[in-house]
C-alpha positions as CSV (number, residue, x, y, z in Angstrom):
1,M,-4.3,8.6,14.5
2,A,-3.7,9.7,10.9
3,Y,-1.0,7.6,9.5
4,L,-1.1,8.5,5.9
5,E,-1.0,12.3,6.0
6,S,2.8,12.4,5.6
7,L,2.4,10.9,2.1
8,A,0.5,13.9,0.7
9,P,3.6,16.3,0.5
10,L,5.4,13.6,-1.5
11,G,2.7,13.8,-4.3
12,V,0.9,10.5,-3.6
13,R,-2.4,10.6,-5.4
14,R,-4.2,8.0,-3.3
15,A,-3.1,5.9,-0.3
16,V,-4.9,3.4,1.9
17,L,-4.3,1.5,5.1
18,T,-6.4,-1.7,5.0
19,G,-6.7,-5.0,6.7
20,L,-6.4,-8.3,5.0
21,D,-10.1,-8.2,4.8
22,G,-9.9,-5.3,2.3
23,L,-11.8,-2.8,4.4
24,V,-10.5,0.7,4.5
25,I,-9.0,1.8,7.8
26,E,-7.7,5.1,6.6
27,A,-7.5,6.7,3.2
28,L,-5.8,9.7,1.7
29,G,-6.4,11.5,-1.6
30,R,-9.1,11.6,-4.3
31,G,-9.8,10.3,-7.7
32,N,-9.4,6.8,-9.2
33,P,-9.3,4.2,-8.0
34,P,-11.7,4.8,-5.1
35,A,-10.1,4.0,-1.7
36,E,-12.5,1.1,-1.3
37,V,-11.5,-0.5,-4.6
38,L,-7.8,0.0,-3.9
39,A,-8.0,-1.5,-0.5
40,A,-10.0,-4.5,-1.7
41,E,-7.7,-5.2,-4.6
42,L,-4.5,-4.9,-2.5
43,A,-5.9,-7.4,0.0
44,S,-6.9,-9.7,-2.8
45,L,-3.5,-9.5,-4.4
46,V,-1.8,-10.3,-1.1
47,R,-4.1,-13.3,-0.5
48,H,-3.5,-14.6,-4.0
49,M,0.3,-14.2,-3.8
50,T,0.7,-15.8,-0.4
51,P,0.9,-19.4,-1.8
52,L,3.8,-18.4,-4.1
53,A,5.5,-16.6,-1.3
54,E,5.2,-19.6,0.9
55,A,6.6,-21.8,-1.9
56,L,9.6,-19.5,-1.8
57,S,9.9,-20.0,2.0
58,G,8.7,-16.5,2.8
59,E,5.7,-14.2,3.0
60,V,4.5,-11.3,0.9
61,R,6.1,-8.1,2.3
62,R,6.0,-5.6,-0.5
63,F,5.2,-5.4,-4.2
64,T,4.7,-2.9,-7.0
65,L,2.2,-2.8,-9.8
66,A,3.1,-0.6,-12.7
67,T,0.9,0.6,-15.6
68,E,1.8,3.0,-18.4
69,N,1.2,6.1,-16.3
70,Q,0.9,5.1,-12.6
71,E,2.4,2.7,-10.0
72,V,1.0,1.2,-6.9
73,L,3.5,0.6,-4.1
74,A,2.3,-1.8,-1.5
75,L,3.7,-2.9,1.9
76,R,2.3,-5.6,4.1
77,V,2.7,-5.1,7.9
78,G,1.4,-8.2,9.7
79,E,-2.4,-8.1,9.2
80,Y,-2.3,-4.7,7.5
81,I,-1.5,-3.4,4.0
82,L,-0.3,0.1,3.1
83,G,-0.7,1.1,-0.5
84,A,0.1,4.3,-2.4
85,V,-0.8,5.3,-6.0
86,I,1.8,7.5,-7.6
87,E,2.5,8.9,-11.1
88,R,5.3,7.1,-13.0
89,G,8.6,8.9,-12.6
90,M,8.0,10.1,-9.1
91,D,10.5,9.5,-6.3
92,R,9.7,5.9,-5.5
93,K,12.5,5.7,-3.0
94,A,11.3,8.6,-0.8
95,I,7.7,7.3,-0.9
96,G,8.8,3.7,-0.2
97,Q,10.9,5.0,2.8
98,E,7.9,6.9,4.1
99,L,5.7,3.8,3.7
100,S,8.3,1.9,5.7
101,R,8.3,4.6,8.4
102,I,4.5,4.4,8.6
103,A,4.7,0.6,8.8
104,L,6.7,0.9,12.0
105,Q,3.9,2.9,13.5
106,V,1.2,0.5,12.3
107,Q,3.1,-2.5,13.8
108,S,2.2,-1.2,17.2
109,L,-1.6,-1.4,16.5
């Protein structure tokens, strides 16, 4: 099943669905960063932020990484991570809502 296709009309440049191992399960888009790099880095970030989240009596659920021109929106769903690369100034709310909708589908995996 293609989970990420609904992100394309929202202008998402690149999106990935990955496991905590950083291997790409599904990818959308082209360009930089390559899907394999995005997936591996998102998984690494989740693993490295987990001790802090646990110290805060919780778990990593979502985070954003912003650069001068782009942002990465990431959402953890159990053993999976959804990530989307967008241009700064895009409708983060709509894209975040779509990531949440996709997460509900992924939970049933």
